[in-house]
N, C-alpha and C positions, 0 to 999 in steps of 0.2 A: 022506261028507257034503261034504268039501272039493271034490271033483270035481263034485258035483251043484249046488252053490251058483252057480258061474259060468254054468252052463247055464240055471238058473232066472232069474238076472238078465238073461241074453240074451233069453229068451222074454218076460219082462215088459217089457223095453225095446222089443223088436220090436212087441209088441202095443200098447204105448202110442204108438209112432210111427205105426203104421197108423191107430189110432183118432184121433190128432190130425190126420193128413192128411185123413181123411174128414170130420172136423168142420170143418176150416178151408177145405176146397175150395169154390170158388164154384159155386153150384148154379143161379144165375139166378132164384132165388125170393126173395121178400121174406118178412117175418114173417107176413104175412097168407096166404101160400101162393100168391099171384098171381105170375105171371111178371113179372120186372123188365123194363120196357119198354126201357130203355137196353141191357141185356144182350142182349135179343132183337134189337134194331135193329142192333147193331154187326156181327154176322156177315153180315146182309143187305147192309149198306153195303160191307163188305169184299168180298163176293162180286160186287156190282154193279161196284165199282171194278176188280176183277180182270178181269171180263168186258169192261168198257169198254176197258181197257188192251189186252187181247188183240185186240179187234176193231179198235182204232185202228191197231195194228201191222199187221194183215192188210190194211187199206185202203191203207196207205202202201206196203207191200211189193209189192202187186199192180200198182202203177203202174210200177215199175222194179226192176231188180236191180243189184247191184254185183259185178263180176267182177275178181278180182285177177289181174294178169299173173303167170305162174308163176315167173319169175325177175327179178332186178334187172337194170337196164341199167347197163353200165359204159362211161363215155365218157372217152376220154383228152383232156386239154387240152395242146396242143402249143405250145411256144414255142421259137424258134430251133432248129427241127428236132430237138427232144427233148421227151419227155413231162414236163411241169412238174407235172401233177396228174392225179388220177383222180377223176371224179365218178360216184357211184352214185345211181341213182334207182329207186324203186319206184312203179309205176303201177297204177291200177285204172280200170275202165271202168264208167260208169253206162249201163245198157242197158235196152231194153224187156224185159219178162219172157219167158222161154222161148227165148232165143236163145243161151244159154250154150254149148251143144254146138257150134253153128255157129261161134261166135267162137273157141272153143278149137281147132277144126279149122283155122281160118285164122290161128292165132297166129304160126306162122313167118313168113308174109307180112307180118302186122301188125308183128311185131318188127323185120323188115327195114326197113319204112317208118319206124317210130319211131326206129330207130337212125340212119337217114339224116338225119332232122330234128334229132336231138340232136347228131350230128356237125357238121352245118351251124351249129347254134347255138353249139357250142364253138369252131368255126373263126372265127366272127365276133366272138368275145370275150364271148359271153353268160354264160360261167361264170367270168369274171374280176370282181374287185372285189365289189360287193354283189350277188351273183348271186341272192340270195333275195328281192330286192325284188319286190313284188307285180306291178308292170308288166312286169318281166322274165319272171316265171313265167307271166303271162297270155299273153305272146307264144308261149311254148313250148306251153302248153295248147291254144291256138287252132291252131297248126301241127300238133300231134299229132291233134287232132280232125278236121282236114281230111283227114289221111292215113287215119284210121279210117273216116270217112264215104266216102272214095273206095273203100276196100276192102270195107266192110260195109254201106254205105247208111245209112239213117236209123235202124237198130237201135241205133247208138251215140249216146247223148245228150250225154255229157260225158266228158272224160279228167281223172282226178283224180291229182294228184301226192301220193303217200302219204308219201314221204320223199325227201330229197335230201341228199347228203353229199359234201364235197370233201376229198380227202386230197392235200396237196402232197407231191411226192417230193423 
């Protein structure tokens, strides 16, 4: 009897829990048996919102793509014939859709042109002082975009600076 009593309590408790769960679950019906209008309208609104969000994203993504350059750029800042700092930059390209493969094929040539622009910028003091000032970064973006357009034409719409970091030595 002592071993049977805990099992009996377990079954009664389990049955009571299941019964309470069924009785308390929202069914979407009112006392009259009619479908609750607000309960029926909520799933439709949520579905419409999800569909609208998905279609909005499709429309925007079909106009252009973002391609991340595979590696960071490391630019030395030279003062008095010694390396005073290292600047690392991560870049991405805003492009027309469907040109990713072409751009990744030309990436070595593109990286070479970008590095030359960044070295020139460092040699003219572009990474000294407040180098993250928006006017300063705009000059770099424009110069990088000119190189990208020279190599890839109008497929590249914009050069984006994703991160920039300077480490003094």
